[in-house]
C-alpha positions in Angstrom: 0.0 0.0 0.0 2.8 2.3 0.9 4.6 1.6 -2.4 1.4 2.3 -4.3 1.0 5.7 -2.6 4.7 6.5 -3.2 4.4 5.6 -6.9 1.2 7.8 -7.3 3.1 10.8 -5.5 6.1 10.2 -7.7 3.9 10.3 -11.0 2.3 13.5 -9.7 5.6 15.1 -9.1 6.9 14.1 -12.5 3.7 15.4 -14.3 3.9 18.6 -12.1 7.5 19.2 -13.1 6.8 18.5 -16.9 3.9 20.9 -16.8 5.8 23.6 -15.2 8.7 23.3 -17.6 6.1 23.3 -20.5 4.5 26.5 -19.3 7.7 28.1 -18.6 9.0 27.3 -22.0 5.7 28.7 -23.6 6.2 31.9 -21.7 9.8 32.3 -22.7 8.8 31.6 -26.3 6.1 34.2 -26.2 8.3 36.7 -24.6 11.1 35.9 -27.1 8.8 36.7 -30.0 7.8 40.1 -28.7 11.5 41.0 -27.8 12.4 39.9 -31.3 9.8 42.0 -32.9 10.6 45.0 -30.8 14.4 44.5 -31.4 14.0 44.3 -35.1 11.9 47.5 -35.4 14.4 49.2 -33.2 17.2 48.2 -35.4 15.4 49.2 -38.6 14.2 52.4 -37.4 16.7 53.9 -35.0 19.0 55.2 -37.7 16.2 57.5 -39.1 15.3 58.9 -35.8 16.0 62.7 -35.2 14.4 65.7 -33.6 13.7 67.0 -37.1 12.0 63.7 -38.0 9.7 64.1 -35.0 8.7 67.6 -35.7 8.8 68.1 -39.5 6.0 67.4 -42.0 6.3 65.0 -45.0 8.2 66.5 -47.9 9.3 65.3 -51.3 11.9 62.5 -51.4 15.4 63.9 -50.9 14.3 66.9 -48.8 13.9 65.2 -45.4 10.6 65.2 -44.0 9.0 63.7 -40.8 5.9 62.7 -38.8 5.2 65.6 -36.5 1.8 66.2 -38.0 1.0 62.5 -37.8 1.9 62.4 -34.1 -0.3 65.4 -33.3 -3.2 63.9 -35.5 -3.0 60.5 -33.8 -2.9 62.2 -30.3 -6.0 64.3 -31.1 -8.1 61.5 -32.5 -7.1 59.2 -29.9 -8.0 61.8 -27.2 -11.4 62.4 -28.8 -12.0 58.6 -28.9 -11.0 58.3 -25.2 -13.4 61.2 -24.3 -16.3 59.7 -26.2 -15.7 55.9 -25.7 -14.2 55.5 -22.2 -16.9 57.0 -20.1 -19.6 55.3 -21.9 -17.8 52.0 -22.0 -17.1 52.0 -18.2 -20.7 53.0 -17.5 -22.0 50.2 -19.6 -19.5 47.7 -18.0 -20.8 48.8 -14.5 -24.4 48.4 -15.6 -23.8 44.9 -17.1 -22.0 43.7 -14.0 -24.3 45.3 -11.3 -27.7 45.5 -12.9 -27.4 43.6 -16.2 -28.8 40.2 -15.1 -31.9 40.5 -17.3 -32.9 40.4 -21.1 -31.7 43.9 -21.6 -28.4 43.2 -20.2 -28.1 40.1 -22.5 -28.8 42.1 -25.5 -26.1 44.7 -24.6 -23.5 41.9 -24.1 -24.5 40.3 -27.5 -24.1 43.7 -29.3 -20.9 44.4 -27.5 -19.4 41.0 -28.4 -20.6 41.5 -31.9 -18.9 44.9 -32.3 -15.6 43.4 -30.9 -15.6 40.9 -33.7 -16.6 43.2 -36.6 -13.6 44.1 -38.7 -12.6 47.8 -38.2 -12.9 48.6 -41.8 -16.7 48.1 -41.5 -16.7 50.7 -38.7 -14.8 53.0 -41.1 -17.4 52.6 -43.8 -20.2 53.1 -41.3 -18.8 56.4 -40.2 -18.0 57.3 -43.8 -21.7 57.0 -44.6 -23.0 58.6 -41.4 -20.6 61.5 -41.0 -18.2 62.0 -43.9 -20.7 62.0 -46.7 -23.1 64.5 -44.9 -20.0 66.8 -44.1 -18.7 66.4 -47.6 -15.1 65.7 -46.6 -13.0 63.5 -44.3 -12.1 64.9 -40.9 -10.5 64.3 -37.5 -14.0 64.2 -36.0 -15.0 61.2 -38.1 -11.8 59.4 -37.3 -12.3 60.0 -33.6 -15.8 58.7 -33.8 -14.7 55.5 -35.6 -12.0 54.8 -33.0 -14.4 55.5 -30.2 -16.9 52.9 -31.6 -14.0 50.4 -31.8 -13.0 51.2 -28.3 -16.4 51.2 -26.5 -17.3 47.4 -26.5 -13.8 46.4 -25.5 -13.9 48.7 -22.5 -17.4 47.6 -21.6 -16.9 44.0 -21.5 -13.4 44.4 -19.8 -15.0 46.5 -17.0 -17.8 44.1 -16.6 -15.4 41.3 -16.0 -13.1 43.3 -13.7 -16.1 44.3 -11.5 -17.4 40.8 -11.4 -14.1 39.8 -9.7 -14.8 42.2 -6.8 -15.8 40.1 -3.8 -19.4 40.2 -3.0 -18.5 40.5 0.6 -17.4 44.2 0.0 -20.8 45.0 -1.5 -22.8 43.3 1.3 -20.7 45.0 4.0 -21.5 48.4 2.5 -25.1 47.6 1.9 -25.4 46.4 5.5 -24.2 49.8 6.7 -27.0 51.5 4.9 -25.2 52.7 1.7 -27.5 52.7 -1.4 -26.6 50.6 -4.4 -25.2 53.5 -6.6 -22.8 54.6 -3.8 -21.7 51.0 -3.2 -20.8 50.8 -7.0 -19.1 54.2 -7.0 -17.2 54.2 -3.7 -16.5 50.5 -3.2 -16.7 48.5 -6.4 -15.2 50.9 -8.9 -12.1 51.7 -6.7 -11.5 48.0 -6.0 -11.7 47.3 -9.8 -9.8 50.4 -10.9 -6.5 48.5 -11.7 -8.2 45.9 -13.9 -10.5 48.6 -15.7 -7.4 50.7 -16.4 -5.7 47.7 -17.9 -8.7 47.1 -20.1 -8.8 50.7 -21.2 -5.1 50.6 -22.1 -5.8 47.5 -24.2 -8.6 49.4 -26.0 -6.2 52.5 -26.5 -3.6 50.2 -27.9 -6.0 48.6 -30.2 -7.3 52.0 -31.6 -3.8 53.4 -31.8 -2.9 50.7 -34.3 -5.9 51.0 -36.5 -5.3 52.2 -40.1 -8.4 50.9 -42.3 -11.1 53.1 -40.5 -9.0 56.2 -40.7 -8.4 55.8 -44.4 -12.1 56.2 -44.8 -12.8 58.8 -42.2 -9.7 61.0 -41.5 -7.8 60.4 -44.7 -4.5 62.2 -44.4 -2.9 65.6 -44.4 0.7 66.6 -45.1 0.5 69.5 -42.8 -0.2 70.3 -39.2 -4.0 70.4 -38.6 -5.5 71.3 -35.2 -9.1 71.4 -36.3 -11.3 68.3 -36.1 -13.6 69.3 -39.1 -10.6 69.0 -41.5 -8.7 65.9 -42.8 -6.2 64.9 -40.3 -2.9 62.7 -40.5 -2.2 59.7 -38.2 0.9 57.6 -37.4 -0.7 54.4 -38.9 -1.7 56.1 -42.2 1.6 57.8 -42.4 3.4 54.5 -41.8 1.3 52.9 -44.6 2.1 55.7 -47.0 5.8 55.5 -46.3 5.9 51.8 -46.3 4.1 51.5 -49.7 6.4 54.0 -51.2 8.8 53.1 -54.0 11.9 54.8 -52.3 14.2 53.3 -49.6 14.3 56.5 -47.6 10.6 56.3 -47.2 10.8 52.6 -46.0 13.4 53.7 -43.5 11.0 56.5 -42.2 8.2 53.9 -42.0 10.3 51.8 -39.7 11.2 54.9 -37.6 7.5 55.9 -37.3 6.7 52.3 -36.3 9.4 52.5 -33.7 7.9 55.7 -32.3 4.3 54.1 -32.3 5.5 51.0 -30.5 7.4 53.1 -27.9 4.4 55.4 -27.3 2.1 52.4 -26.5 4.9 51.0 -24.2 5.2 54.2 -22.3 1.5 54.6 -21.8 1.2 51.0 -20.5 4.1 51.6 -18.1 2.6 54.9 -16.9 -0.8 53.3 -16.2 0.7 50.3 -14.5 2.6 52.8 -12.3 -0.5 54.8 -11.4 -2.6 51.7 -10.7 0.0 49.8 -8.7 -1.1 48.4 -5.4 0.4 50.2 -2.4 1.1 48.1 0.7 
């Protein structure tokens, strides 16, 4: 009997060790791919980086040029998308988690899941028909609206899942003290889920920052600085597309440099949010 138990424990230890090694190998493999991609982008694009490149506008081949207008345009359209999509998405997620256990909540979840799976180019065509055609031109406003629609369901579903992870005992304790449901959600549940909600928001921002197809239909492009949402507006992704599809090697080098800037911006934003939402002991 003792030998049988020892044999079972030995098999369990072997299986546990094998699975640990397998999962560690998968983690190293995934991390290695990410590091390889970032390293390759850095090697290809670092040589073209300069202050002039970051502040200048596109120019004819051989005369320099840069992505300053694209950086400003991407920042403005992303900011508009965050202002429009983030509050609505968080509010929808709170409703789904706290009050959405009914037919209406199920419909909202289904619509959100469907929107997440819809190709972004369809969102671009939708905004093109709804906003661009009545305005008579592409604009930063149309681009921001398209990005907000892409962002909204991601934030809503992530917020719902993060709020569901908050222990019910925290809600019950606050309700037992006489707090109304809305105050429990606002003062107890949301702060407890803030870190997860912020992570979901960053995933959504990273998603819309890398979108190109909807912006080709809505914001189009501009070779100049533009600070007005009712005019065509450049973006990093569209500028990368234009440089990468150009026939000259100098444009390809600038495309790699712009890609490096885009990846770096996303990395900095993620680190900043992680710092703000870190747990303090």
